[in-house]
C-alpha positions as CSV (number, residue, x, y, z in Angstrom):
1,M,111.1,53.1,155.5
2,K,109.2,55.6,153.4
3,I,109.6,59.3,154.0
4,T,106.8,61.4,152.4
5,L,107.9,65.0,151.9
6,K,105.7,68.1,151.7
7,D,105.6,68.2,147.9
8,G,104.3,64.6,147.9
9,S,107.6,63.0,146.8
10,V,108.7,59.8,148.6
11,R,112.2,58.8,149.7
12,E,113.0,55.3,150.9
13,Y,115.8,54.4,153.4
14,D,116.7,50.9,154.7
15,H,117.9,52.2,158.1
16,P,116.9,54.8,160.7
17,M,117.9,58.4,159.7
18,R,118.1,61.7,161.6
19,A,116.0,64.5,160.1
20,I,119.1,66.5,159.4
21,D,120.6,63.7,157.4
22,I,117.5,63.4,155.3
23,A,117.7,67.1,154.7
24,A,121.3,66.7,153.6
25,D,120.3,63.9,151.3
26,I,117.8,66.2,149.7
27,S,120.3,69.1,149.3
28,E,123.2,70.6,151.1
29,G,121.4,74.0,151.0
30,L,118.4,72.6,152.9
31,A,120.6,71.0,155.5
32,R,122.4,74.3,156.0
33,M,119.2,76.4,156.1
34,A,116.9,74.1,158.1
35,C,116.1,75.0,161.7
36,L,113.7,72.3,162.7
37,A,111.6,69.4,161.3
38,E,107.9,68.6,161.3
39,I,107.5,64.8,161.7
40,N,103.9,63.5,161.3
41,G,102.7,67.0,162.2
42,E,104.9,67.5,165.3
43,K,107.7,70.0,165.6
44,K,110.9,68.2,166.3
45,D,114.7,68.8,166.4
46,L,116.7,68.1,163.3
47,R,118.6,65.7,165.4
48,T,115.5,63.5,165.9
49,E,115.9,60.0,164.5
50,I,113.2,58.6,162.3
51,A,112.9,54.8,162.2
52,E,109.6,54.2,160.4
53,D,107.4,55.6,157.7
54,A,106.7,59.2,158.3
55,K,105.5,62.5,156.8
56,L,108.4,65.0,156.9
57,N,108.6,68.8,156.4
58,F,111.4,71.2,157.1
59,F,111.3,74.9,158.3
60,T,114.0,77.5,157.8
61,A,114.4,80.8,159.5
62,K,112.3,82.3,156.7
63,D,109.3,80.5,158.2
64,P,107.7,81.6,161.5
65,E,108.3,78.1,163.0
66,G,112.0,78.1,162.0
67,L,112.5,81.6,163.2
68,S,110.9,80.7,166.6
69,A,113.4,77.8,167.0
70,L,116.3,80.1,166.1
71,R,115.2,82.7,168.7
72,H,114.7,80.0,171.3
73,T,118.2,78.8,170.8
74,A,119.4,82.5,171.0
75,A,117.7,82.7,174.4
76,H,119.8,79.8,175.6
77,V,122.9,81.5,174.1
78,M,122.0,84.7,176.0
79,A,121.5,82.7,179.3
80,Q,124.8,81.0,178.8
81,A,126.5,84.4,178.2
82,V,124.8,85.8,181.4
83,L,126.1,82.9,183.5
84,R,129.6,83.4,182.2
85,L,129.5,87.0,183.3
86,H,127.3,86.5,186.4
87,P,127.9,83.0,187.7
88,D,125.6,83.6,190.7
89,A,122.6,84.5,188.6
90,K,119.6,82.2,188.8
91,L,117.7,81.3,185.6
92,A,113.9,81.3,185.4
93,I,112.3,81.0,181.9
94,G,113.4,82.0,178.4
95,P,110.9,81.5,175.6
96,S,110.7,82.8,172.1
97,I,107.9,85.4,171.6
98,A,106.2,87.1,168.7
99,D,109.0,89.6,168.0
100,G,112.0,88.0,169.6
101,F,112.8,86.3,172.9
102,Y,113.5,87.0,176.5
103,Y,115.0,85.4,179.6
104,D,113.8,86.1,183.2
105,I,116.8,86.0,185.5
106,D,117.3,86.6,189.3
107,F,120.5,88.6,189.7
108,K,122.3,89.0,193.0
109,E,123.0,92.6,192.1
110,P,120.8,94.7,189.8
111,L,121.8,94.4,186.1
112,L,122.4,97.8,184.6
113,A,121.6,98.7,181.0
114,E,125.3,99.6,180.5
115,E,126.1,95.9,180.9
116,L,124.0,94.7,178.0
117,P,126.7,95.3,175.3
118,K,129.0,93.0,177.3
119,I,126.4,90.2,177.2
120,E,126.0,90.7,173.5
121,E,129.8,90.4,173.0
122,E,129.8,87.2,175.0
123,M,126.9,85.9,172.9
124,K,129.0,86.5,169.8
125,K,131.8,84.4,171.3
126,I,129.4,81.5,172.1
127,I,128.0,81.6,168.6
128,K,131.5,81.7,167.0
129,E,132.4,78.7,169.2
130,D,129.9,76.6,167.2
131,I,128.8,74.6,170.3
132,P,126.6,71.6,169.4
133,L,123.3,71.4,171.3
134,E,122.5,68.0,172.8
135,R,119.1,66.9,173.9
136,Y,118.6,64.3,176.7
137,T,115.9,63.3,179.1
138,L,115.7,62.4,182.8
139,P,113.0,61.0,185.0
140,R,111.4,63.6,187.3
141,E,113.3,62.7,190.4
142,E,116.7,62.8,188.6
143,A,115.7,66.1,187.0
144,L,114.9,67.5,190.5
145,A,118.3,66.2,191.8
146,W,120.0,68.0,189.0
147,A,118.2,71.3,189.6
148,H,119.1,71.1,193.3
149,S,122.7,70.3,192.6
150,V,123.2,73.4,190.4
151,E,121.2,75.5,192.8
152,E,118.6,76.7,190.3
153,P,115.5,77.3,192.5
154,Y,113.2,78.3,189.7
155,K,114.0,75.2,187.7
156,V,113.3,73.2,190.9
157,E,109.8,74.8,191.1
158,L,109.1,74.1,187.5
159,I,110.1,70.5,187.7
160,T,108.2,70.0,191.0
161,D,105.0,71.1,189.3
162,L,105.3,68.4,186.6
163,P,103.6,65.0,187.1
164,K,105.6,62.4,189.1
165,D,105.9,60.1,186.1
166,A,107.0,62.8,183.7
167,T,110.1,62.4,181.5
168,I,111.8,65.8,181.4
169,S,114.0,67.0,178.5
170,F,117.1,69.1,178.8
171,Y,119.4,70.8,176.3
172,K,123.2,71.0,176.8
173,Q,125.6,73.3,175.0
174,G,129.1,73.0,176.3
175,D,129.2,73.9,180.0
176,F,125.6,75.2,179.9
177,T,122.5,73.0,180.5
178,D,118.9,74.2,180.6
179,L,115.5,72.6,181.3
180,C,113.6,72.9,178.0
181,A,111.1,71.1,175.8
182,G,112.7,72.5,172.6
183,P,113.0,72.3,169.7
184,H,116.4,73.9,169.1
185,L,119.0,74.4,166.4
186,M,121.8,71.9,165.9
187,S,124.5,74.4,167.0
188,T,125.0,77.8,168.5
189,K,126.5,78.9,165.2
190,G,123.0,78.7,163.6
191,V,121.9,81.8,165.6
192,G,124.0,83.9,163.2
193,K,124.8,87.6,163.5
194,A,121.4,89.2,163.2
195,F,120.5,89.5,166.8
196,K,120.3,92.3,169.4
197,I,119.6,92.7,173.1
198,M,116.8,95.3,173.2
199,S,115.9,96.3,176.7
200,L,115.6,95.4,180.4
201,A,112.3,95.2,182.3
202,G,111.0,93.8,185.6
203,A,108.8,90.7,185.6
204,Y,107.2,88.9,188.5
205,W,108.0,85.2,188.6
206,R,105.1,83.4,187.0
207,G,103.3,86.7,186.4
208,S,102.2,87.0,190.0
209,E,102.8,90.2,192.0
210,K,103.0,88.0,195.1
211,N,106.3,86.5,193.8
212,K,109.7,88.0,193.4
213,M,110.5,90.6,190.8
214,L,113.0,89.2,188.3
215,T,115.0,90.9,185.6
216,R,113.7,90.3,182.1
217,I,116.2,90.8,179.3
218,Y,114.4,91.3,176.0
219,A,116.2,90.6,172.7
220,T,115.4,89.7,169.2
221,A,117.0,87.7,166.3
222,F,116.3,87.4,162.6
223,N,117.4,85.4,159.6
224,K,119.3,88.3,158.0
225,K,120.9,91.6,159.2
226,E,118.6,93.6,156.9
227,E,115.5,92.1,158.7
228,L,117.0,93.2,162.0
229,E,117.7,96.7,160.7
230,E,114.1,97.0,159.4
231,Y,112.8,95.8,162.7
232,I,114.8,98.4,164.6
233,R,113.6,101.1,162.1
234,L,110.0,100.1,162.8
235,L,110.6,100.2,166.6
236,E,111.8,103.8,166.2
237,E,108.7,104.6,164.2
238,A,106.6,102.9,166.9
239,K,108.2,105.1,169.6
240,K,107.2,108.2,167.6
241,R,103.6,106.9,167.3
242,D,103.3,105.5,170.8
243,H,99.9,106.8,172.1
244,R,101.3,107.1,175.6
245,K,104.0,109.5,174.5
246,L,101.6,111.5,172.2
247,G,98.9,111.4,174.8
248,K,101.2,113.2,177.3
249,E,102.6,115.7,174.8
250,L,99.1,116.6,173.4
251,Q,97.6,116.8,176.9
252,L,95.0,114.1,176.1
253,F,95.2,111.9,179.1
254,M,97.4,111.2,182.1
255,S,98.2,108.5,184.6
256,D,98.9,108.9,188.3
257,E,100.4,106.4,190.7
258,L,98.3,107.6,193.5
259,V,95.1,106.9,191.5
260,G,96.5,103.5,190.5
261,K,98.0,101.4,187.7
262,G,95.9,101.0,184.6
263,M,93.5,103.8,185.6
264,P,94.2,106.6,183.0
265,M,92.4,109.9,183.4
266,F,91.2,111.8,180.3
267,L,92.2,115.5,180.3
268,P,89.9,118.2,178.7
269,K,91.3,117.7,175.2
270,G,91.3,113.9,175.4
271,Y,87.8,113.9,176.8
272,T,86.7,116.1,173.9
273,V,87.8,113.4,171.5
274,W,86.2,110.8,173.7
275,R,82.8,112.6,173.6
276,I,83.0,112.9,169.9
277,L,83.4,109.2,169.6
278,E,80.6,108.6,172.0
279,N,78.2,110.8,170.2
280,Y,79.2,109.4,166.9
281,I,78.5,105.8,167.7
282,R,75.4,106.6,169.8
283,D,73.8,108.5,166.8
284,K,74.7,105.6,164.5
285,E,73.0,103.1,166.9
286,L,69.9,105.3,167.4
287,A,69.4,105.4,163.7
288,Q,69.3,101.5,163.8
289,G,66.7,101.3,166.6
290,Y,69.0,100.8,169.6
291,Q,67.7,101.8,173.0
292,H,70.4,103.1,175.3
293,V,70.5,102.4,179.0
294,L,72.7,103.2,182.0
295,T,73.6,100.5,184.5
296,P,75.8,100.4,187.6
297,C,79.5,99.5,187.6
298,V,78.9,96.9,190.3
299,G,76.7,93.9,190.8
300,T,76.2,91.1,193.3
301,V,78.4,88.1,193.0
302,D,75.3,86.0,192.5
303,L,74.7,88.0,189.3
304,Y,78.0,86.8,188.0
305,K,77.6,83.3,189.2
306,T,74.4,83.1,187.2
307,S,76.1,84.4,184.1
308,G,79.1,82.1,184.5
309,H,81.6,84.9,184.8
310,W,82.4,83.8,188.3
311,D,83.3,80.3,187.1
312,H,85.1,81.2,183.9
313,Y,86.3,84.8,184.2
314,K,87.0,85.2,187.9
315,D,90.8,85.6,187.5
316,N,90.2,88.7,185.3
317,M,87.9,90.3,187.9
318,F,88.8,92.5,190.9
319,P,88.3,90.9,194.3
320,A,84.8,90.8,195.7
321,M,83.8,93.2,198.4
322,E,81.3,92.7,201.2
323,V,78.7,95.4,201.9
324,D,75.7,95.0,204.3
325,D,76.0,91.2,204.3
326,E,76.0,91.1,200.5
327,V,79.0,90.4,198.2
328,Y,79.5,92.7,195.3
329,V,82.0,92.8,192.4
330,L,83.1,95.5,189.9
331,R,81.8,94.4,186.6
332,P,84.1,93.2,183.9
333,M,81.3,93.1,181.3
334,N,77.8,94.4,180.9
335,C,76.0,91.4,179.6
336,P,74.5,90.3,183.0
337,H,72.9,93.8,183.6
338,H,71.4,93.8,180.1
339,M,70.1,90.3,180.5
340,R,68.2,91.5,183.7
341,I,66.8,94.5,181.8
342,Y,65.4,92.3,179.1
343,A,64.0,89.9,181.7
344,S,62.2,92.8,183.6
345,Q,59.3,92.8,181.1
346,P,57.5,90.3,178.9
347,H,58.4,90.0,175.2
348,S,56.6,88.8,172.1
349,Y,58.1,87.8,168.8
350,R,56.4,90.9,167.4
351,N,58.7,93.3,169.4
352,L,62.0,91.4,168.7
353,P,64.7,92.2,168.0
354,V,65.3,94.2,171.2
355,R,68.6,96.2,170.9
356,I,70.0,97.4,174.2
357,G,73.1,99.6,174.0
358,E,75.3,101.3,176.6
359,I,78.6,103.2,176.8
360,A,79.6,101.3,179.9
361,H,82.4,101.6,182.4
362,D,84.0,98.2,183.0
363,F,86.9,97.0,185.2
364,R,89.1,94.1,184.6
365,Y,92.1,92.9,186.6
366,E,95.0,93.0,184.1
367,A,98.5,92.0,185.3
368,S,100.7,95.1,185.6
369,G,103.0,93.8,182.8
370,N,100.1,93.8,180.3
371,L,99.0,97.4,180.9
372,K,99.6,99.8,178.0
373,G,98.2,103.3,178.4
374,I,94.6,103.6,177.2
375,E,95.0,100.7,174.8
376,R,94.9,98.2,177.7
377,G,93.9,99.4,181.2
378,R,92.1,98.1,184.3
379,H,89.3,100.6,183.7
380,F,87.8,101.3,180.2
381,C,84.5,102.3,178.6
382,Q,83.0,99.9,176.2
383,N,80.7,100.6,173.3
384,D,78.5,97.6,174.2
385,A,75.2,96.4,173.0
386,H,73.1,93.2,173.2
387,L,70.6,92.2,170.6
388,F,67.8,89.8,171.6
389,V,66.6,88.0,168.5
390,T,64.6,85.0,167.3
391,P,66.6,82.3,165.6
392,D,65.3,83.4,162.1
393,Q,66.5,87.0,162.8
394,I,70.2,86.0,163.4
395,K,71.4,86.4,159.9
396,A,69.7,89.8,159.3
397,E,70.8,91.3,162.6
398,F,74.3,90.0,162.4
399,S,74.5,91.4,158.8
400,K,73.4,94.8,160.1
401,V,76.1,94.7,162.8
402,V,78.8,93.8,160.3
403,D,77.6,96.6,158.0
404,L,77.8,99.0,160.9
405,I,81.3,98.0,161.7
406,F,82.5,98.5,158.2
407,D,80.5,101.7,157.7
408,T,82.2,103.0,160.9
409,Y,85.7,102.0,159.6
410,K,85.0,103.8,156.4
411,D,84.3,107.1,158.3
412,F,87.5,106.7,160.3
413,G,89.6,105.6,157.3
414,I,90.4,102.2,158.7
415,T,91.3,99.8,155.8
416,N,93.9,97.4,157.2
417,Y,92.0,94.8,159.0
418,R,91.0,91.1,158.9
419,C,88.1,89.1,160.1
420,V,88.6,86.2,162.5
421,L,86.0,83.5,163.5
422,S,87.0,82.8,167.1
423,L,86.1,79.3,168.3
424,R,86.4,77.5,171.6
425,D,89.0,74.9,172.4
426,P,86.9,71.8,173.1
427,A,89.6,70.4,175.4
428,D,89.5,73.5,177.7
429,K,86.6,72.7,180.0
430,E,87.7,75.4,182.5
431,K,87.6,78.3,180.1
432,Y,84.4,77.5,178.3
433,H,80.8,76.7,179.3
434,D,80.6,72.9,179.1
435,D,77.8,72.1,176.6
436,D,79.0,70.5,173.4
437,Q,75.6,70.6,171.7
438,M,75.2,74.4,172.4
439,W,78.7,75.1,171.1
440,N,78.2,73.1,167.9
441,T,74.9,74.8,167.3
442,A,76.4,78.3,167.9
443,E,79.6,77.8,165.9
444,N,77.8,76.2,162.9
445,A,75.2,79.0,163.0
446,L,77.9,81.7,163.0
447,R,80.0,80.1,160.4
448,E,76.9,79.8,158.1
449,V,76.1,83.5,158.7
450,L,79.6,84.6,157.8
451,N,79.6,82.4,154.7
452,D,76.2,83.7,153.6
453,L,77.5,87.3,154.0
454,G,80.5,86.4,151.8
455,L,83.1,87.5,154.4
456,D,86.7,86.5,154.1
457,Y,87.8,85.2,157.5
458,T,90.2,82.8,159.2
459,E,89.3,80.5,162.1
460,E,91.2,80.6,165.4
461,I,90.7,77.9,168.0
462,G,90.6,78.9,171.7
463,E,89.8,82.6,171.1
464,A,86.0,82.5,171.7
465,A,84.2,84.1,174.7
466,F,83.4,81.6,177.4
467,Y,79.7,81.6,176.4
468,G,79.9,81.6,172.6
469,P,81.8,82.0,169.3
470,K,82.5,85.4,167.9
471,L,83.6,87.4,164.9
472,D,86.6,89.6,165.8
473,V,87.8,92.3,163.5
474,N,91.5,92.7,164.0
475,V,93.3,95.9,162.9
476,K,96.9,96.1,161.8
477,P,98.2,99.4,163.1
478,A,100.9,101.4,161.3
479,V,103.5,99.6,163.5
480,G,103.2,96.7,165.9
481,A,101.1,93.6,166.2
482,E,97.5,93.5,165.2
483,Y,94.8,93.6,167.9
484,T,91.0,93.4,168.1
485,L,88.9,96.6,167.8
486,S,85.4,95.3,167.0
487,T,83.7,92.1,168.0
488,C,80.4,90.4,167.4
489,Q,79.4,87.3,169.4
490,L,76.6,84.8,169.0
491,D,75.3,83.5,172.4
492,F,72.9,80.6,173.0
493,C,74.2,80.2,176.6
494,L,73.4,83.3,178.7
495,P,69.7,83.5,177.6
496,Q,69.3,80.0,179.1
497,K,71.2,80.9,182.2
498,F,69.0,83.9,182.8
499,H,65.8,82.1,181.7
500,L,65.0,84.7,179.1
501,T,61.9,84.1,177.0
502,Y,59.6,85.5,174.4
503,I,56.1,84.4,173.2
504,D,56.2,83.0,169.7
505,K,53.4,83.3,167.1
506,D,51.8,80.1,168.4
507,N,51.6,81.6,171.9
508,G,54.4,79.3,173.0
509,E,57.4,80.3,175.2
510,Q,60.8,80.4,173.4
511,T,64.3,81.3,174.4
512,P,65.9,84.2,172.4
513,V,69.4,84.2,171.0
514,V,71.7,87.1,172.0
515,I,74.1,88.9,169.8
516,H,76.8,90.7,171.8
517,R,78.6,93.4,169.8
518,A,81.0,96.3,170.3
519,I,81.6,98.4,167.2
520,L,84.3,100.7,168.6
521,G,85.3,98.0,171.1
522,S,86.4,100.2,174.0
523,L,86.4,103.9,173.3
524,D,89.8,104.0,175.1
525,R,91.4,101.4,172.8
526,F,89.8,102.9,169.7
527,M,91.2,106.3,170.6
528,A,94.7,104.8,171.2
529,Y,94.5,103.3,167.7
530,L,93.5,106.7,166.2
531,I,96.3,108.5,168.0
532,E,98.9,106.1,166.7
533,E,97.5,106.0,163.2
534,T,97.4,109.8,162.9
535,M,100.4,110.5,165.2
536,G,98.0,112.7,167.1
537,A,97.1,114.8,164.0
538,F,93.4,114.0,164.2
539,P,91.2,114.9,161.2
540,T,89.5,118.3,161.7
541,W,86.2,116.8,162.7
542,L,87.9,114.8,165.5
543,A,90.5,117.3,166.6
544,P,90.0,118.6,170.2
545,V,91.0,122.1,169.1
546,Q,90.2,122.7,165.4
547,V,91.4,126.3,165.1
548,K,93.9,128.4,167.0
549,V,93.7,132.2,166.6
550,L,97.2,133.8,166.8
551,P,97.3,137.6,167.2
552,I,100.5,139.1,165.9
553,S,100.7,141.3,169.1
554,E,98.6,142.4,172.0
555,K,97.4,145.3,169.9
556,Y,95.2,142.9,167.9
557,L,93.8,140.9,170.8
558,D,90.3,142.5,170.4
559,Y,90.1,141.4,166.8
560,G,91.4,138.0,167.8
561,R,88.6,137.7,170.3
562,K,86.0,138.7,167.7
563,V,87.3,136.0,165.4
564,T,87.3,133.4,168.2
565,E,83.7,134.3,169.2
566,H,82.6,134.1,165.6
567,L,84.1,130.6,165.1
568,A,82.8,129.3,168.5
569,A,79.3,130.6,167.7
570,A,79.5,128.6,164.4
571,G,80.1,125.5,166.5
572,L,83.9,125.1,166.0
573,R,86.3,124.3,168.7
574,V,88.6,127.2,168.9
575,E,91.3,128.7,171.2
576,L,92.8,132.2,171.3
577,D,96.5,132.5,172.1
578,E,96.6,135.7,174.2
579,R,100.2,135.5,175.2
580,G,102.7,138.2,174.3
581,E,105.0,135.7,172.6
582,K,106.4,136.2,169.1
583,I,104.2,135.0,166.3
584,G,106.8,132.5,165.1
585,Y,106.8,130.8,168.5
586,K,103.1,130.7,168.6
587,I,102.9,129.1,165.2
588,R,105.5,126.4,166.1
589,E,103.7,125.6,169.3
590,A,100.3,125.3,167.6
591,Q,101.9,123.1,165.0
592,S,103.4,120.9,167.6
593,M,100.0,120.5,169.2
594,K,98.7,119.2,165.9
595,I,96.0,121.8,165.5
596,P,94.5,121.7,162.0
597,Y,94.2,125.4,161.4
598,M,96.1,128.5,162.7
599,L,94.6,131.9,162.0
600,I,97.2,134.7,162.1
601,V,95.6,138.1,162.7
602,G,97.1,141.6,162.5
603,Q,96.4,145.1,161.2
604,K,95.6,144.1,157.6
605,E,93.3,141.2,158.7
606,E,91.5,143.5,161.1
607,E,91.0,146.2,158.4
608,D,89.8,143.7,155.8
609,G,87.8,141.4,158.0
610,T,90.0,138.5,156.9
611,V,92.3,135.9,158.5
612,S,95.6,134.7,157.4
613,V,95.2,130.9,157.2
614,R,97.9,128.4,158.0
615,S,97.2,124.6,157.6
616,R,98.8,122.0,159.7
617,S,99.5,119.9,156.7
618,E,99.8,122.4,153.8
619,G,101.4,125.4,155.4
620,D,100.4,129.0,154.4
621,L,97.0,129.1,152.6
622,G,96.9,132.9,152.3
623,S,94.3,135.4,153.3
624,K,90.6,134.5,153.4
625,L,87.4,136.2,154.5
626,L,86.4,135.0,157.9
627,A,83.0,133.9,156.7
628,D,84.5,131.9,153.8
629,F,87.0,130.2,156.1
630,T,84.3,129.3,158.6
631,E,82.0,127.8,155.9
632,A,84.9,125.8,154.4
633,V,85.9,124.3,157.8
634,L,82.3,123.5,158.7
635,Q,81.9,121.7,155.4
636,E,85.1,119.7,156.1
637,V,83.7,118.7,159.5
638,A,80.3,117.8,158.1
639,N,82.0,115.5,155.5
640,R,84.3,114.0,158.1
641,S,87.1,114.7,155.7
642,R,90.4,113.1,156.4
């Protein structure tokens, strides 16, 4: 048989060979480092036997695929360690994830954080034992019998959900066996020493709040100790930057259990920043001919049946409510309302494009485990707009949207981002509107526009909206995984569903194309991004309080008030600290609240009409005339200096 390697070289063997043996034939180093094989494009165990011509590639822990296999095996090691220490625990699932792995486990008694080091120590023993992993398969009924015999109810449920004719794979390492599709390392020793149990959390079985709450043990593993140490360092940095922590400390927003999960409330300082963002983007849009509207947060269920949300997005919506014999839902998106606004009056090609914008309140049902402060909530405000265009206007309008995105990013100093062309998964008929011709037209049109614009982008299958492909602009924050801020979508679907029309130059009736776009995305998420990037130290033009006036003592309160009134009259956001605290304490507190400028006023300042200026970032800037300081800060705000 002929084995074609990634570099194009070919090796011939006259008998079946395991992938690991071929790796050893290539080099001892490869056999030692390899974590899994790719055989004819499929990820397989190294123990997989190859009996005919094949294309073969190997992944080590330096590759994402190899690291995932290492972490998956580490999850099995952790589960085995747990069962050694807690024989009555019941295992659920234990996958590898983006930054590590976890295992969901049902414990008879609550697992305490203090017990995690014991589990780690047991894992070290299992790794040192160098236990080989063996893969075997069983028919569904035999697999069910096994799960019942070892009293693993969650495995019983998983197997029961599989087709009756399914062949089910298992992995065995010593006295531990787990239901698993793999692939895995050859031995527990391959996990190495660069692993760590990170935390405990609650997780509902299968993500449903109707099911039992299990204990999720989060952990991670890396190829080298240095990589683990760097990961832990970044985690510590992430904790410092976490917008939830900073939002509380800086009095920007709050959450309240009585109000509900995923329903953050903006406090005065946070709402100040929110309004600056709102006014900023509204002014940008007005300059480009957008018309802003205000629409209700609810709509009839028929509205969402017409749009297709009810068929394709229902699981992400709050339950329907019946009022006066009509069924209503909280809106997850604003498209249907804007479609109806467009349809409310006749249109000609002469008045297209029509650009309808709104800062809209939306509601989506997010599983409690996915909620994350104002970055991801059940209520959020979207900087939404829909552009109704003729086919020959698509490129020009899409180009304007892209320019607006990048112009906005320039103002906010956002440079670390990438563009993604999000396409449908043709096999997923439930998630996407089922019209191959429409999808091919839309995807090809959007791809052509992006190419004409000269944008660098990657394509990702299965990330499109249910009604059309989209351009997502994903940002990479200072720490953590990237996520989408801005999006721009091309839609041939909803205009047809809502029977939207315009009259063309030949007096014929045509269907417009809709461009959905959100420049800031949701204001909530955009603000979360800014908080974490700046660690709450907003640039002066964005800061909720730009200047804090600090009288040295009560004796100089009157002058402090005059300074405060002068700055406020000039349009600056200013606070006066009237407390009788020592000046050092006042400065430290203002500094901790990330206020850009502190003005210290006492006898000399009052006599000279000056202020002693202290900068958040540069420290003492000396004495300045009040008028000069005011002019300098106003200029800084006008320039949106960072």
